[in-house]
C-alpha positions as CSV (number, residue, x, y, z in Angstrom):
1,M,-3.0,-2.9,28.5
2,N,-1.3,-5.3,26.1
3,T,2.4,-5.1,25.1
4,I,1.8,-3.8,21.6
5,N,-0.4,-1.0,22.9
6,K,2.2,0.0,25.5
7,I,4.7,0.2,22.7
8,R,2.4,2.3,20.6
9,N,1.8,4.7,23.5
10,A,5.5,4.9,24.1
11,A,6.1,5.8,20.4
12,L,3.5,8.6,20.7
13,I,5.0,10.0,23.9
14,F,8.4,9.9,22.2
15,A,7.1,11.8,19.1
16,M,5.5,14.5,21.4
17,G,8.7,14.9,23.2
18,A,10.5,15.9,20.0
19,L,8.7,19.3,20.3
20,V,8.5,19.8,16.5
21,L,5.4,20.9,14.6
22,T,4.7,18.3,11.9
23,S,2.3,18.1,9.0
24,C,1.0,15.3,6.9
25,D,0.3,17.3,3.8
26,K,3.1,19.9,3.3
27,D,4.0,21.9,0.2
28,D,7.1,23.5,1.8
29,D,10.1,23.5,-0.6
30,D,12.9,22.9,1.8
31,E,13.8,20.2,4.2
32,Q,14.2,21.8,7.6
33,P,15.7,19.1,10.0
34,T,15.5,20.0,13.7
35,P,17.6,18.2,16.3
36,T,15.5,16.6,19.0
37,P,16.5,15.9,22.6
38,S,17.3,12.3,21.6
39,G,19.7,13.3,18.9
40,N,17.5,12.5,15.9
41,T,17.2,14.8,13.0
42,V,13.5,15.4,12.4
43,I,12.3,15.9,8.8
44,N,9.1,17.8,8.8
45,T,8.9,19.3,5.3
46,N,8.9,17.8,1.8
47,I,12.0,17.4,-0.2
48,S,12.1,19.6,-3.4
49,A,15.9,19.7,-4.0
50,N,18.5,17.0,-4.1
51,T,19.2,15.9,-0.6
52,T,21.5,13.4,1.1
53,W,20.9,11.6,4.4
54,T,24.1,10.3,6.0
55,S,24.7,7.2,8.2
56,D,26.0,9.2,11.2
57,K,22.5,10.5,12.0
58,V,19.1,9.0,12.8
59,Y,16.4,10.7,10.6
60,Q,12.9,11.0,12.2
61,L,9.9,11.3,9.9
62,G,7.7,14.0,11.4
63,G,4.8,13.3,9.1
64,R,4.2,12.2,5.6
65,I,7.4,13.3,3.8
66,T,7.3,13.4,0.1
67,V,10.3,13.6,-2.4
68,L,8.8,15.9,-5.0
69,N,8.9,15.7,-8.8
70,G,12.4,16.5,-9.9
71,A,14.1,16.0,-6.6
72,T,16.3,13.1,-5.5
73,L,16.7,11.8,-2.0
74,T,20.0,9.9,-1.5
75,I,20.3,7.7,1.6
76,E,23.8,6.4,2.6
77,P,24.3,2.7,3.6
78,G,23.7,2.1,7.2
79,T,21.4,5.0,7.6
80,I,18.4,4.6,10.1
81,I,15.1,6.3,9.4
82,K,12.4,6.3,12.2
83,G,8.7,7.1,11.7
84,E,6.8,9.0,14.4
85,A,3.6,7.5,15.7
86,G,0.4,8.5,14.1
87,N,-2.5,7.2,12.1
88,G,-5.3,8.3,9.8
89,P,-4.2,11.5,8.1
90,N,-1.4,11.8,10.6
91,A,0.3,8.6,9.5
92,T,4.0,9.0,8.9
93,A,5.5,7.7,5.7
94,L,8.2,8.3,3.1
95,L,6.5,9.0,-0.2
96,I,8.3,9.2,-3.6
97,A,6.1,11.1,-5.9
98,R,6.1,10.7,-9.7
99,G,9.2,12.3,-11.1
100,G,11.0,12.1,-7.8
101,K,13.8,9.6,-7.0
102,L,15.0,7.6,-4.1
103,M,18.7,6.5,-4.4
104,A,18.7,4.2,-1.2
105,Q,21.6,1.9,-1.9
106,G,22.4,0.0,1.3
107,E,24.9,-2.8,1.4
108,P,24.9,-6.3,2.9
109,D,27.0,-5.2,5.9
110,A,25.2,-1.7,6.1
111,P,21.5,-2.0,5.2
112,I,19.3,1.1,5.4
113,I,16.7,0.5,8.0
114,F,13.2,2.2,8.2
115,T,11.5,1.6,11.6
116,S,9.6,3.3,14.4
117,V,10.8,6.0,16.9
118,A,10.0,3.3,19.5
119,D,12.9,1.2,18.1
120,E,16.1,1.8,20.0
121,I,18.4,0.5,17.2
122,T,21.3,2.8,16.6
123,P,23.9,3.5,13.9
124,A,26.5,2.1,16.1
125,Q,24.6,-1.2,16.4
126,V,24.2,-1.4,12.6
127,A,27.9,-0.7,12.0
128,S,28.7,-3.6,14.4
129,G,26.7,-6.0,12.2
130,N,23.7,-6.5,14.5
131,F,20.6,-5.6,12.5
132,A,18.0,-6.7,15.1
133,S,15.9,-4.2,17.1
134,P,17.3,-4.2,20.7
135,N,13.7,-3.6,22.3
136,L,10.9,-4.6,19.7
137,S,10.1,-8.1,18.8
138,A,9.8,-8.9,15.0
139,D,6.0,-9.2,15.3
140,V,5.2,-5.7,16.6
141,S,3.4,-3.8,14.0
142,G,1.4,-0.6,13.2
143,L,3.7,1.9,14.9
144,W,4.2,4.2,11.8
145,G,3.4,4.1,8.0
146,G,5.8,2.7,5.4
147,V,7.6,3.4,2.2
148,I,5.6,4.4,-0.9
149,V,7.2,4.7,-4.5
150,L,5.1,6.1,-7.3
151,G,5.9,6.2,-11.0
152,K,4.6,6.9,-14.5
153,S,4.4,3.4,-15.8
154,A,1.1,1.9,-17.0
155,I,-1.7,0.7,-14.7
156,S,-5.1,-1.0,-15.4
157,A,-7.7,1.1,-13.6
158,S,-11.1,2.5,-14.3
159,N,-14.0,4.5,-12.8
160,D,-17.6,5.1,-13.7
161,N,-16.5,6.8,-17.0
162,G,-14.2,4.1,-18.2
163,D,-10.5,3.6,-18.1
164,V,-8.2,6.0,-16.3
165,S,-4.4,6.2,-16.7
166,E,-3.8,7.6,-13.2
167,V,-5.3,7.1,-9.8
168,Q,-4.5,8.0,-6.1
169,I,-2.5,5.5,-4.2
170,E,-4.2,3.9,-1.2
171,G,-3.0,5.5,2.2
172,I,-2.6,9.0,0.7
173,P,-5.5,11.5,1.1
174,T,-7.0,12.6,-2.3
175,S,-6.2,16.3,-1.2
176,D,-2.5,15.4,-1.8
177,S,-1.9,15.3,-5.6
178,N,1.6,13.8,-4.8
179,G,-0.2,10.5,-4.3
180,L,-1.2,10.1,-8.0
181,Y,0.5,7.3,-10.0
182,G,0.4,5.8,-13.4
183,G,1.1,7.0,-16.9
184,N,2.4,5.7,-20.2
185,D,6.1,5.6,-19.5
186,N,6.9,1.9,-18.8
187,A,10.6,2.7,-18.6
188,D,10.2,5.3,-16.0
189,N,13.0,5.6,-13.3
190,S,12.2,6.1,-9.6
191,G,15.7,5.4,-8.5
192,V,17.6,2.6,-6.8
193,I,16.5,0.8,-3.7
194,E,18.8,-1.9,-2.3
195,Y,19.4,-3.6,1.0
196,I,16.5,-2.0,2.7
197,S,14.7,-3.2,5.9
198,I,11.3,-1.8,6.6
199,R,9.9,-2.6,10.1
200,H,7.0,-2.2,12.5
201,G,4.8,-0.2,10.0
202,G,1.4,-0.4,8.5
203,T,-0.5,2.1,10.8
204,N,-4.2,2.3,10.2
205,I,-5.1,5.3,8.0
206,G,-8.9,4.9,8.4
207,N,-11.8,2.3,7.9
208,G,-9.5,-0.6,8.6
209,N,-7.1,0.4,5.7
210,E,-3.4,0.2,6.5
211,I,-0.2,1.1,4.8
212,N,1.9,-1.7,3.2
213,G,5.5,-2.2,4.2
214,L,6.6,-1.2,0.5
215,T,4.1,0.1,-1.8
216,L,4.8,0.3,-5.6
217,G,2.4,2.2,-7.7
218,G,3.0,2.4,-11.5
219,V,6.8,2.1,-10.9
220,G,8.7,1.8,-14.2
221,S,11.2,-0.8,-15.4
222,S,14.3,1.5,-15.2
223,T,13.9,1.5,-11.4
224,V,16.2,-0.9,-9.6
225,I,14.7,-2.7,-6.5
226,N,16.7,-5.6,-4.9
227,N,17.3,-7.1,-1.5
228,I,14.2,-5.9,0.4
229,E,13.1,-7.0,3.9
230,I,9.6,-6.3,5.4
231,V,9.3,-7.1,9.2
232,G,6.2,-6.8,11.3
233,N,3.9,-4.8,9.0
234,Q,0.4,-4.5,10.0
235,D,-0.9,-4.8,6.3
236,D,0.8,-6.4,3.3
237,G,4.5,-7.0,2.9
238,V,4.9,-5.6,-0.6
239,E,2.2,-4.5,-2.9
240,W,2.3,-3.6,-6.6
241,F,-0.3,-1.5,-8.3
242,G,0.4,-1.8,-11.9
243,G,3.8,-0.7,-13.2
244,S,6.6,-2.6,-14.9
245,V,9.3,-2.8,-12.2
246,N,11.3,-6.0,-11.5
247,V,12.1,-6.9,-7.9
248,N,14.7,-9.5,-6.6
249,N,15.5,-10.9,-3.3
250,V,12.7,-10.3,-0.9
251,V,11.9,-11.4,2.7
252,V,8.5,-10.8,4.1
253,W,8.3,-11.7,7.8
254,N,5.4,-11.3,10.2
255,C,2.8,-9.3,8.4
256,G,-0.8,-8.9,9.3
257,D,-2.3,-9.3,5.9
258,D,-0.9,-10.6,2.6
259,G,2.7,-11.4,1.9
260,I,2.8,-10.6,-1.7
261,D,-0.1,-8.6,-3.2
262,T,-0.4,-7.6,-7.0
263,D,-3.1,-5.4,-8.5
264,Q,-3.8,-3.4,-11.7
265,S,-1.8,-5.4,-14.2
266,W,1.7,-5.2,-12.8
267,S,3.9,-6.4,-15.6
268,G,7.2,-7.2,-13.9
269,T,8.9,-10.2,-12.2
270,L,9.5,-11.0,-8.6
271,D,12.5,-13.4,-8.4
272,N,13.9,-15.0,-5.3
273,F,11.9,-14.5,-2.1
274,V,10.8,-16.0,1.2
275,V,7.4,-15.3,2.9
276,L,6.8,-16.5,6.5
277,G,4.6,-15.5,9.4
278,V,1.9,-13.6,7.5
279,T,-1.8,-14.0,8.5
280,G,-3.5,-13.1,5.3
281,H,-2.9,-14.8,2.0
282,A,0.6,-15.8,1.2
283,F,-0.2,-14.4,-2.4
284,E,-3.2,-12.2,-3.2
285,L,-2.9,-11.9,-7.0
286,D,-5.7,-9.7,-8.5
287,G,-6.4,-9.1,-12.2
288,P,-6.9,-5.9,-14.3
289,E,-9.3,-3.2,-13.2
290,G,-9.6,-1.6,-16.6
291,S,-9.3,-2.7,-20.2
292,F,-5.4,-2.7,-20.1
293,A,-4.2,-6.3,-19.4
294,A,-0.8,-7.3,-18.6
295,G,0.7,-10.3,-16.6
296,H,3.6,-10.8,-14.2
297,T,5.8,-13.6,-13.1
298,I,6.6,-14.7,-9.6
299,R,9.3,-17.3,-9.3
300,N,11.9,-19.0,-7.1
301,G,10.4,-18.6,-3.6
302,S,9.9,-20.5,-0.3
303,V,7.0,-20.0,1.9
304,K,6.3,-21.1,5.5
305,M,2.5,-21.4,5.9
306,T,2.7,-21.5,9.7
307,F,5.5,-20.0,11.6
308,D,6.0,-19.1,15.3
309,G,2.4,-19.2,16.1
310,R,1.2,-17.3,13.1
311,T,-1.0,-19.1,10.5
312,T,-1.4,-18.0,6.9
313,E,-4.9,-17.9,5.4
314,D,-4.6,-19.1,1.9
315,I,-1.7,-20.5,-0.1
316,I,-2.4,-18.6,-3.4
317,N,-5.5,-16.4,-4.0
318,V,-6.4,-15.2,-7.5
319,D,-9.2,-13.6,-9.4
320,D,-11.0,-15.0,-12.5
321,N,-9.1,-12.4,-14.5
322,S,-5.7,-12.7,-12.9
323,I,-2.7,-13.0,-15.3
324,V,0.2,-14.4,-13.6
325,N,2.9,-17.1,-14.1
326,L,4.0,-18.9,-10.9
327,E,7.2,-20.8,-11.2
328,N,9.4,-22.8,-8.8
329,I,7.8,-22.1,-5.4
330,F,7.8,-24.3,-2.3
331,F,5.2,-24.2,0.4
332,T,5.8,-25.9,3.7
333,G,4.1,-25.8,7.2
334,I,0.7,-26.3,5.5
335,V,-2.3,-26.9,7.7
336,D,-5.9,-28.0,6.9
337,G,-8.0,-25.2,5.4
338,Q,-5.2,-23.6,3.5
339,Q,-5.7,-23.8,-0.3
340,I,-4.8,-22.6,-3.7
341,S,-8.1,-20.8,-4.6
342,E,-9.9,-18.6,-7.0
343,D,-11.7,-15.7,-5.2
344,D,-15.2,-16.5,-4.4
345,D,-14.5,-20.2,-4.2
346,L,-14.8,-20.7,-8.0
347,P,-12.8,-23.5,-9.7
348,L,-9.3,-22.6,-10.7
349,A,-10.3,-23.5,-14.2
350,Q,-12.1,-20.2,-14.3
351,A,-8.8,-18.4,-13.9
352,P,-7.4,-19.4,-17.2
353,D,-4.5,-17.0,-17.3
354,V,-2.9,-18.3,-14.1
355,T,-0.2,-20.8,-14.9
356,F,1.8,-23.0,-12.5
357,S,5.2,-24.6,-13.0
358,N,7.1,-26.4,-10.4
359,I,4.8,-25.4,-7.5
360,Y,5.4,-27.8,-4.6
361,L,3.2,-28.3,-1.5
362,D,4.9,-30.0,1.3
363,V,2.0,-32.5,1.8
364,S,1.4,-36.2,1.0
365,P,0.3,-37.0,-2.6
366,E,-2.9,-38.5,-1.2
367,T,-4.0,-35.2,0.3
368,L,-2.9,-32.8,-2.3
369,G,-6.4,-32.3,-3.8
370,S,-7.6,-31.1,-0.4
371,Y,-5.4,-28.1,-0.6
372,V,-7.0,-26.8,-3.9
373,N,-10.5,-25.3,-3.5
374,D,-12.2,-27.4,-6.2
375,A,-10.0,-30.5,-5.6
376,V,-8.8,-30.5,-9.2
377,V,-5.0,-30.0,-9.0
378,P,-3.8,-27.8,-11.7
379,A,-0.9,-28.8,-14.0
380,G,2.4,-27.7,-12.5
381,V,1.2,-28.3,-8.8
382,S,2.6,-31.4,-7.0
383,A,3.2,-32.7,-3.6
384,G,6.7,-32.8,-2.0
385,G,9.5,-30.9,-3.3
386,S,12.2,-28.9,-1.6
387,P,13.0,-25.2,-0.9
388,Q,13.3,-23.1,-4.1
389,A,14.7,-19.7,-2.7
390,D,18.3,-19.0,-2.6
391,I,18.6,-17.8,1.0
392,T,22.4,-17.2,0.6
393,T,21.5,-13.8,-0.9
394,L,19.3,-13.0,2.1
395,Q,21.8,-13.5,4.9
396,W,22.0,-9.7,5.6
397,T,18.4,-9.6,6.9
398,W,17.1,-9.5,10.5
399,A,15.2,-12.6,9.6
400,A,18.4,-14.4,8.7
401,Q,20.1,-13.2,11.9
402,A,17.2,-14.3,14.0
403,G,17.2,-17.9,12.5
404,A,13.8,-17.4,10.8
405,L,15.1,-18.6,7.5
406,S,16.4,-21.8,8.9
407,G,15.3,-24.9,6.8
408,L,14.6,-22.8,3.7
């Protein structure tokens, strides 16, 4: 039995030992925390009234816990939230439904940490300034679900009957109407999410489909999302499904699929980020899925294409209808076979609404063309360059404490 499977089994045993009945699709109105033998406070019902989680406790997600429409969950700086083991319909996650709010305002010296019950990190350790897991390596993944935030902002989606304004988020069964996102309120407000580290998630929910570290579905521009770290997620680091929210200061470290994934005409901006140790695409940037078409901007980032034995698949992957501006991004650690590519290996010229400005590949000028799928280097892409992310804003992360941001 390999190490990761042992850890997953340990997490399952831990969850069973809590001796609480959990549910993945609850409609109960009240939060009913139950102390466990380990001292964790188990949350096993949805949140329908304003609730605060405090930093002197460890909160254990006993299932898919939803902050319902009209309710606000406030999480104090330095609080630890741990998800129980489970997959498929039993995957644990924190879901912010449309109309609900998450006020999770961590601080640089007191981040809010979402992790697995197998992680032995404690509030005292966080208070001491050590944000690393004491027993799990940073590449352990799939031990629980993740954090999902849904809003009422516009998305580009369709079905057999044409355009639709709302759809069900991936990872949430269609039987749970709290999984719907989208609408026409681009200024929608889902709360404030700052200085958050999400770790060891991305459990499989069926048919090879996993939960992202942070999923943003139709999240509106009045939502504040800054200073986010995703560590060891089995699927993507951060994925946007439409919406208009802006996100700043992001680290994605050791993910099993894409680092940054965008879909359904997200219309916001990602500013200042680092991606390293992902095994899918560094960026998978898809186009509209309906007639509504809007673009987004990704700027000021540094990407390590190989890191600590993990090799990323593609540099940038787009569709022929993707709409995105890429600005001031540095890629290093590039190896043969990694490319900027249009899906299905079509020339990048067939993705006319993808623009590049100050995109630097850390390769020699003579070989630059081999890292573009049709060997025609787009304007704005060049060889050489230097790191573009401001990592001084990211020093609070586990990645920084572990030295993973060195050289960026």
